[in-house]
PASEBA-1860 file (N, C-alpha, C; in nm, 3 decimals):
! residues 223
1> ALSVISLN> 10.960/16.852/9.005/10.856/16.761/8.957/10.836/16.782/8.807 ~ 10.802/16.673/8.739/10.779/16.681/8.594/10.650/16.757/8.568 ~ 10.658/16.861/8.485/10.541/16.941/8.451/10.481/16.888/8.322 ~ 10.362/16.829/8.333/10.294/16.770/8.218/10.194/16.870/8.160 ~ 10.198/16.888/8.030/10.110/16.982/7.960/10.010/16.904/7.874 ~ 9.883/16.939/7.887/9.780/16.882/7.800/9.746/16.983/7.692 ~ 9.742/16.936/7.567/9.719/17.023/7.453/9.598/16.978/7.373 ~ 9.525/17.076/7.325/9.417/17.053/7.230/9.457/17.129/7.103
9> VGGHIYST> 9.507/17.054/7.004/9.551/17.118/6.880/9.444/17.092/6.774 ~ 9.358/17.189/6.757/9.250/17.177/6.658/9.162/17.056/6.678 ~ 9.141/17.015/6.804/9.055/16.900/6.833/9.132/16.771/6.856 ~ 9.262/16.770/6.829/9.347/16.653/6.855/9.414/16.673/6.991 ~ 9.402/16.574/7.077/9.449/16.586/7.216/9.587/16.522/7.232 ~ 9.677/16.597/7.295/9.814/16.548/7.318/9.855/16.582/7.462 ~ 9.945/16.499/7.516/10.006/16.527/7.645/10.157/16.515/7.631 ~ 10.229/16.606/7.692/10.375/16.603/7.683/10.435/16.681/7.799
17> ALGTLLKY> 10.563/16.663/7.819/10.632/16.739/7.924/10.657/16.882/7.877 ~ 10.651/16.975/7.970/10.679/17.115/7.936/10.818/17.128/7.876 ~ 10.914/17.051/7.929/11.051/17.057/7.879/11.061/17.019/7.732 ~ 10.971/16.929/7.687/10.970/16.890/7.546/10.932/17.008/7.458 ~ 10.832/17.083/7.500/10.788/17.199/7.423/10.891/17.311/7.422 ~ 10.975/17.314/7.525/11.075/17.420/7.538/11.212/17.379/7.485 ~ 11.219/17.265/7.419/11.350/17.210/7.379/11.429/17.307/7.293 ~ 11.361/17.376/7.202/11.430/17.475/7.116/11.376/17.613/7.154
25> PKSKLAEM> 11.446/17.684/7.242/11.396/17.809/7.301/11.358/17.917/7.201 ~ 11.421/17.917/7.083/11.392/18.021/6.985/11.273/17.988/6.896 ~ 11.215/17.871/6.915/11.102/17.832/6.831/10.974/17.902/6.876 ~ 10.880/17.914/6.784/10.750/17.973/6.815/10.678/17.887/6.919 ~ 10.693/17.755/6.910/10.629/17.665/7.004/10.680/17.689/7.146 ~ 10.812/17.704/7.160/10.869/17.730/7.293/10.821/17.864/7.347 ~ 10.812/17.963/7.258/10.767/18.096/7.301/10.624/18.093/7.353 ~ 10.543/18.001/7.297/10.403/17.990/7.343/10.394/17.952/7.490
33> FSGQSRPK> 10.494/17.877/7.538/10.484/17.820/7.673/10.594/17.866/7.768 ~ 10.677/17.961/7.724/10.788/18.005/7.809/10.759/18.136/7.882 ~ 10.655/18.206/7.839/10.624/18.334/7.903/10.491/18.330/7.975 ~ 10.440/18.448/8.005/10.313/18.460/8.075/10.193/18.444/7.981 ~ 10.211/18.477/7.854/10.099/18.475/7.759/10.088/18.339/7.690 ~ 10.052/18.237/7.767/10.034/18.104/7.711/9.902/18.098/7.633 ~ 9.884/17.995/7.548/9.758/17.982/7.475/9.639/17.972/7.571 ~ 9.522/18.011/7.523/9.402/17.999/7.605/9.367/17.852/7.625
41> MDSEGRYF> 9.290/17.825/7.732/9.252/17.687/7.762/9.113/17.655/7.710 ~ 9.089/17.527/7.679/8.955/17.483/7.639/8.875/17.453/7.766 ~ 8.754/17.401/7.747/8.665/17.376/7.861/8.715/17.267/7.954 ~ 8.810/17.185/7.907/8.866/17.077/7.987/8.998/17.116/8.052 ~ 9.039/17.241/8.035/9.163/17.286/8.097/9.288/17.255/8.018 ~ 9.272/17.222/7.890/9.387/17.194/7.803/9.422/17.319/7.724 ~ 9.551/17.341/7.701/9.593/17.455/7.619/9.547/17.433/7.475 ~ 9.483/17.536/7.421/9.425/17.522/7.288/9.507/17.596/7.183
49> IDRDGTHF> 9.547/17.522/7.078/9.616/17.581/6.962/9.522/17.567/6.843 ~ 9.482/17.680/6.787/9.381/17.681/6.680/9.445/17.653/6.545 ~ 9.483/17.527/6.527/9.546/17.481/6.403/9.517/17.332/6.389 ~ 9.504/17.286/6.264/9.482/17.142/6.241/9.593/17.064/6.310 ~ 9.554/16.973/6.398/9.654/16.900/6.476/9.685/16.760/6.427 ~ 9.640/16.727/6.304/9.658/16.592/6.251/9.804/16.547/6.257 ~ 9.896/16.636/6.220/10.036/16.597/6.211/10.123/16.655/6.323 ~ 10.060/16.712/6.424/10.136/16.766/6.537/10.210/16.654/6.611
57> KYVLDFLR> 10.157/16.535/6.601/10.222/16.417/6.662/10.368/16.406/6.620 ~ 10.395/16.434/6.492/10.531/16.418/6.440/10.623/16.530/6.486 ~ 10.564/16.646/6.518/10.642/16.753/6.579/10.688/16.710/6.718 ~ 10.593/16.656/6.796/10.628/16.608/6.931/10.729/16.493/6.923 ~ 10.709/16.403/6.829/10.803/16.290/6.814/10.944/16.340/6.788 ~ 10.957/16.444/6.703/11.089/16.500/6.675/11.150/16.561/6.801 ~ 11.069/16.632/6.877/11.119/16.693/7.001/11.161/16.587/7.103 ~ 11.107/16.467/7.086/11.142/16.354/7.173/11.255/16.270/7.116
65> GQEPPPSL> 11.306/16.310/6.997/11.422/16.241/6.942/11.395/16.147/6.827 ~ 11.274/16.152/6.772/11.238/16.060/6.662/11.213/16.138/6.534 ~ 11.273/16.095/6.423/11.256/16.165/6.296/11.121/16.128/6.232 ~ 11.060/16.221/6.158/10.932/16.192/6.093/10.949/16.097/5.976 ~ 10.844/16.024/5.940/10.853/15.931/5.825/10.873/16.008/5.694 ~ 10.960/15.961/5.606/10.986/16.031/5.479/10.861/16.055/5.396 ~ 10.764/15.965/5.405/10.642/15.980/5.324/10.559/16.101/5.364 ~ 10.582/16.153/5.485/10.506/16.268/5.533/10.590/16.395/5.539
73> AEVVYQEA> 10.703/16.393/5.470/10.797/16.506/5.479/10.731/16.639/5.447 ~ 10.649/16.643/5.344/10.591/16.771/5.300/10.494/16.829/5.403 ~ 10.407/16.745/5.459/10.309/16.798/5.554/10.375/16.833/5.688 ~ 10.472/16.752/5.730/10.542/16.782/5.856/10.627/16.909/5.838 ~ 10.678/16.930/5.719/10.757/17.050/5.690/10.675/17.176/5.714 ~ 10.548/17.173/5.674/10.460/17.288/5.697/10.441/17.313/5.846 ~ 10.431/17.206/5.924/10.417/17.220/6.069/10.545/17.276/6.130 ~ 10.659/17.228/6.081/10.788/17.276/6.132/10.805/17.424/6.106
81> LYYGIEPL> 10.762/17.469/5.988/10.769/17.611/5.956/10.677/17.692/6.047 ~ 10.556/17.643/6.068/10.458/17.716/6.148/10.507/17.732/6.292 ~ 10.558/17.624/6.350/10.601/17.628/6.490/10.745/17.679/6.505 ~ 10.810/17.708/6.393/10.943/17.768/6.398/11.050/17.679/6.457 ~ 11.041/17.549/6.430/11.139/17.455/6.484/11.248/17.436/6.378 ~ 11.349/17.520/6.386/11.451/17.528/6.281/11.525/17.397/6.256 ~ 11.564/17.321/6.358/11.633/17.194/6.331/11.546/17.096/6.252 ~ 11.416/17.095/6.277/11.326/17.008/6.201/11.309/17.061/6.059
89> VKLLEDSP> 11.303/17.192/6.043/11.296/17.252/5.910/11.417/17.210/5.827 ~ 11.536/17.223/5.885/11.659/17.189/5.812/11.667/17.041/5.780 ~ 11.625/16.958/5.875/11.624/16.813/5.852/11.536/16.779/5.732 ~ 11.418/16.837/5.727/11.324/16.804/5.620/11.366/16.865/5.487 ~ 11.433/16.980/5.491/11.481/17.040/5.367/11.591/16.956/5.302 ~ 11.653/16.869/5.379/11.754/16.778/5.325/11.693/16.646/5.278 ~ 11.563/16.625/5.305/11.498/16.501/5.260/11.485/16.505/5.108 ~ 11.492/16.388/5.042/11.492/16.387/4.894/11.375/16.462/4.832
97> KIFGEMVG> 11.254/16.444/4.888/11.136/16.504/4.826/11.140/16.656/4.831 ~ 11.168/16.711/4.949/11.167/16.856/4.964/11.291/16.918/4.900 ~ 11.405/16.848/4.912/11.526/16.896/4.846/11.503/16.909/4.695 ~ 11.442/16.805/4.636/11.415/16.807/4.492/11.319/16.918/4.454 ~ 11.218/16.940/4.538/11.120/17.045/4.511/11.183/17.183/4.521 ~ 11.260/17.207/4.628/11.313/17.341/4.654/11.436/17.373/4.569 ~ 11.528/17.278/4.560/11.654/17.305/4.490/11.641/17.277/4.340 ~ 11.561/17.178/4.306/11.545/17.144/4.165/11.432/17.218/4.098
105> RRQFLARV> 11.308/17.180/4.130/11.191/17.231/4.059/11.171/17.382/4.080 ~ 11.176/17.427/4.202/11.150/17.570/4.227/11.259/17.659/4.168 ~ 11.383/17.612/4.173/11.491/17.693/4.114/11.476/17.699/3.963 ~ 11.430/17.590/3.903/11.402/17.591/3.758/11.289/17.689/3.726 ~ 11.178/17.678/3.800/11.062/17.762/3.771/11.090/17.910/3.796 ~ 11.184/17.938/3.886/11.222/18.077/3.911/11.288/18.139/3.789 ~ 11.338/18.054/3.697/11.403/18.103/3.576/11.308/18.108/3.456 ~ 11.184/18.071/3.479/11.081/18.081/3.374/11.004/18.210/3.401
113> PNYQENIE> 11.019/18.311/3.317/10.956/18.441/3.343/10.805/18.432/3.366 ~ 10.758/18.497/3.471/10.614/18.510/3.500/10.542/18.377/3.514 ~ 10.614/18.276/3.564/10.554/18.141/3.572/10.427/18.140/3.657 ~ 10.437/18.187/3.782/10.321/18.183/3.871/10.206/18.267/3.817 ~ 10.238/18.384/3.763/10.134/18.469/3.706/10.062/18.399/3.591 ~ 10.139/18.326/3.509/10.079/18.254/3.396/9.988/18.141/3.443 ~ 10.026/18.074/3.551/9.939/17.971/3.608/9.805/18.032/3.648 ~ 9.809/18.149/3.712/9.686/18.217/3.753/9.603/18.258/3.632
121> VMVRVARA> 9.669/18.303/3.524/9.598/18.339/3.402/9.528/18.217/3.344 ~ 9.596/18.103/3.341/9.535/17.979/3.291/9.409/17.945/3.368 ~ 9.415/17.956/3.499/9.299/17.924/3.582/9.184/18.020/3.553 ~ 9.215/18.149/3.539/9.109/18.247/3.510/9.044/18.221/3.375 ~ 9.125/18.190/3.274/9.071/18.162/3.141/8.983/18.038/3.145 ~ 9.030/17.934/3.214/8.953/17.809/3.223/8.820/17.831/3.294 ~ 8.822/17.907/3.403/8.699/17.933/3.477/8.601/18.017/3.396 ~ 8.653/18.107/3.316/8.566/18.192/3.233/8.494/18.110/3.127
129> EAVASRQS> 8.555/17.998/3.084/8.496/17.914/2.980/8.415/17.798/3.036 ~ 8.399/17.794/3.169/8.337/17.677/3.233/8.186/17.684/3.239 ~ 8.126/17.797/3.202/7.982/17.813/3.215/7.907/17.708/3.133 ~ 7.822/17.631/3.201/7.739/17.527/3.137/7.824/17.426/3.058 ~ 7.945/17.402/3.103/8.034/17.307/3.034/8.093/17.209/3.134 ~ 8.120/17.089/3.086/8.188/16.991/3.171/8.339/17.014/3.169 ~ 8.389/17.062/3.056/8.533/17.085/3.041/8.558/17.221/2.977 ~ 8.673/17.275/3.004/8.718/17.395/2.933/8.864/17.377/2.897
137> TVTVCVVR> 8.906/17.438/2.788/9.044/17.420/2.742/9.116/17.555/2.738 ~ 9.245/17.547/2.765/9.332/17.664/2.760/9.451/17.629/2.672 ~ 9.480/17.713/2.575/9.595/17.689/2.486/9.717/17.759/2.543 ~ 9.828/17.686/2.550/9.952/17.746/2.598/10.060/17.731/2.491 ~ 10.149/17.828/2.490/10.264/17.827/2.400/10.388/17.814/2.488 ~ 10.469/17.711/2.465/10.587/17.686/2.548/10.712/17.688/2.460 ~ 10.804/17.778/2.491/10.926/17.790/2.411/11.047/17.798/2.503 ~ 11.159/17.741/2.456/11.280/17.738/2.538/11.374/17.853/2.507
145> NEEDAVKC> 11.369/17.905/2.383/11.463/18.011/2.346/11.394/18.116/2.259 ~ 11.467/18.225/2.232/11.408/18.337/2.157/11.372/18.298/2.014 ~ 11.453/18.213/1.953/11.424/18.168/1.816/11.290/18.094/1.810 ~ 11.269/18.005/1.909/11.142/17.933/1.915/11.025/18.028/1.944 ~ 11.053/18.134/2.020/10.948/18.231/2.052/10.895/18.297/1.925 ~ 10.984/18.326/1.831/10.943/18.385/1.703/10.855/18.288/1.626 ~ 10.897/18.160/1.622/10.819/18.058/1.552/10.682/18.038/1.615 ~ 10.681/18.042/1.749/10.554/18.025/1.820/10.459/18.141/1.790
153> HEAVNGLD> 10.514/18.260/1.786/10.432/18.379/1.755/10.368/18.364/1.618 ~ 10.445/18.313/1.522/10.392/18.292/1.388/10.283/18.184/1.388 ~ 10.305/18.079/1.468/10.207/17.971/1.477/10.077/18.021/1.538 ~ 10.088/18.102/1.643/9.968/18.156/1.709/9.890/18.245/1.613 ~ 9.961/18.326/1.535/9.895/18.415/1.439/9.819/18.337/1.332 ~ 9.863/18.214/1.309/9.796/18.133/1.207/9.677/18.055/1.260 ~ 9.649/18.066/1.389/9.538/17.993/1.448/9.406/18.065/1.428 ~ 9.301/17.987/1.413/9.167/18.043/1.402/9.105/18.048/1.541
161> MDKESVVR> 9.157/18.135/1.624/9.110/18.146/1.763/9.152/18.281/1.820 ~ 9.104/18.310/1.942/9.139/18.434/2.010/9.286/18.430/2.051 ~ 9.368/18.512/1.987/9.512/18.512/2.014/9.543/18.555/2.158 ~ 9.457/18.641/2.214/9.484/18.694/2.347/9.469/18.588/2.456 ~ 9.394/18.481/2.425/9.370/18.378/2.527/9.482/18.275/2.535 ~ 9.581/18.283/2.444/9.695/18.191/2.447/9.792/18.236/2.556 ~ 9.822/18.144/2.649/9.912/18.177/2.760/10.053/18.133/2.721 ~ 10.148/18.225/2.731/10.284/18.199/2.684/10.381/18.174/2.800
169> FGPWKASP> 10.456/18.064/2.791/10.560/18.030/2.887/10.697/18.029/2.819 ~ 10.797/18.089/2.884/10.931/18.087/2.831/10.963/18.215/2.754 ~ 11.087/18.223/2.703/11.194/18.122/2.713/11.261/18.122/2.851 ~ 11.346/18.020/2.873/11.417/18.010/3.000/11.559/17.960/2.977 ~ 11.645/17.986/3.075/11.784/17.941/3.069/11.809/17.840/3.180 ~ 11.777/17.716/3.150/11.797/17.605/3.243/11.784/17.477/3.162 ~ 11.834/17.366/3.216/11.840/17.242/3.139/11.706/17.172/3.119 ~ 11.606/17.183/3.210/11.482/17.109/3.188/11.417/17.139/3.054
177> SISDLLYC> 11.347/17.037/3.002/11.289/17.045/2.868/11.147/17.102/2.871 ~ 11.088/17.113/2.752/10.949/17.157/2.741/10.857/17.059/2.813 ~ 10.883/16.930/2.798/10.799/16.831/2.866/10.810/16.844/3.018 ~ 10.929/16.882/3.067/10.945/16.905/3.210/10.859/17.022/3.257 ~ 10.856/17.128/3.176/10.776/17.245/3.215/10.627/17.211/3.209 ~ 10.584/17.137/3.107/10.444/17.097/3.098/10.402/17.015/3.221 ~ 10.493/16.928/3.265/10.466/16.849/3.385/10.449/16.941/3.506 ~ 10.535/17.042/3.518/10.527/17.136/3.630/10.396/17.214/3.627
185> IKLDIESK> 10.355/17.256/3.508/10.230/17.331/3.495/10.114/17.245/3.544 ~ 10.109/17.120/3.499/10.001/17.028/3.541/10.006/17.008/3.692 ~ 10.125/16.988/3.747/10.141/16.964/3.890/10.088/17.083/3.971 ~ 10.122/17.203/3.928/10.084/17.322/4.005/9.936/17.355/3.989 ~ 9.879/17.324/3.875/9.735/17.344/3.858/9.659/17.245/3.947 ~ 9.704/17.121/3.949/9.637/17.020/4.031/9.657/17.046/4.180 ~ 9.768/17.111/4.217/9.789/17.144/4.358/9.688/17.247/4.407 ~ 9.624/17.318/4.314/9.520/17.415/4.348/9.383/17.350/4.353
193> GYSATYRP> 9.377/17.219/4.329/9.251/17.146/4.338/9.181/17.121/4.207 ~ 9.243/17.159/4.095/9.180/17.140/3.964/9.224/17.007/3.902 ~ 9.137/16.954/3.816/9.171/16.834/3.740/9.211/16.877/3.600 ~ 9.333/16.845/3.558/9.382/16.895/3.430/9.464/16.790/3.356 ~ 9.449/16.788/3.225/9.532/16.705/3.138/9.581/16.794/3.024 ~ 9.683/16.747/2.951/9.728/16.827/2.837/9.769/16.735/2.722 ~ 9.767/16.794/2.603/9.807/16.722/2.482/9.855/16.826/2.380 ~ 9.929/16.784/2.279/9.972/16.880/2.175/9.850/16.938/2.103
201> HEIGKGFL> 9.858/17.064/2.069/9.753/17.128/1.989/9.768/17.083/1.844 ~ 9.657/17.038/1.783/9.663/16.986/1.646/9.602/17.085/1.548 ~ 9.661/17.090/1.430/9.609/17.174/1.323/9.587/17.088/1.199 ~ 9.507/17.138/1.107/9.476/17.061/0.986/9.349/16.978/1.005 ~ 9.309/16.910/0.899/9.189/16.828/0.903/9.216/16.691/0.841 ~ 9.138/16.592/0.888/9.147/16.459/0.830/9.287/16.400/0.838 ~ 9.335/16.350/0.722/9.468/16.289/0.719/9.580/16.392/0.733 ~ 9.547/16.518/0.724/9.649/16.622/0.731/9.667/16.677/0.873
209> VRPCEFLY> 9.596/16.619/0.969/9.609/16.665/1.107/9.750/16.637/1.159 ~ 9.807/16.737/1.222/9.941/16.720/1.279/9.955/16.808/1.403 ~ 10.042/16.768/1.495/10.062/16.854/1.613/10.130/16.984/1.575 ~ 10.086/17.092/1.637/10.145/17.223/1.611/10.259/17.245/1.711 ~ 10.380/17.259/1.659/10.497/17.274/1.744/10.481/17.392/1.840 ~ 10.518/17.371/1.964/10.518/17.471/2.072/10.380/17.493/2.137 ~ 10.272/17.448/2.073/10.139/17.475/2.127/10.078/17.350/2.190 ~ 10.014/17.369/2.306/9.953/17.259/2.380/9.818/17.303/2.434
217> KFTFTWW> 9.727/17.205/2.445/9.596/17.233/2.501/9.584/17.169/2.639 ~ 9.554/17.250/2.740/9.526/17.199/2.874/9.374/17.193/2.890 ~ 9.326/17.077/2.931/9.183/17.057/2.951/9.152/17.049/3.101 ~ 9.066/17.138/3.146/9.017/17.138/3.284/8.884/17.066/3.288 ~ 8.870/16.964/3.372/8.744/16.892/3.385/8.677/16.932/3.515 ~ 8.552/16.980/3.504/8.483/17.036/3.620/8.392/16.938/3.692 ~ 8.337/16.844/3.617/8.247/16.747/3.683/8.235/16.621/3.600
END
């Protein structure tokens, strides 16, 4: 007889065949229902999984033979990782969006020294300057090679500001440009929930104002 399983995944209710959940025996999902230690039941007798179940539908659809929509690749990918469904993980890693993120952007950022640490420093500096302010700014120095690093150091020394608060990115050995890295910085700051924009740092006054090479100002808007 067909064994039907009722699931409560973080408040979202699903029904499926036990065989569907066991389709990939090595997955975490299959392990949940293949042994004696199944998930606990809710008050209605449904197996309860304490995780947001908004996108669990697409996990079940895949187990039933249907691929997830490309527009949801990133969120379904997180579910595939959590439930350990390796064929779904591999399918999504080949999708254009995740392939570009993992093979392109992340591989580039891995070649930028201390990238993630610098993002965290930017956030800390911005938060420290946010007291009683609508916006706070963080100055960053972005250089592609050692020669530019020397020029940037000279430029920073010429600034009328706290030199220690300037966050330095680079140099790196990869083809993406400075504008590509600036885009990545903005993307990763916004992925943490912050609102950020950037522009070249300007020096001089009046008609003599000009952008300062290698230096950029990131503006965090709080409210």
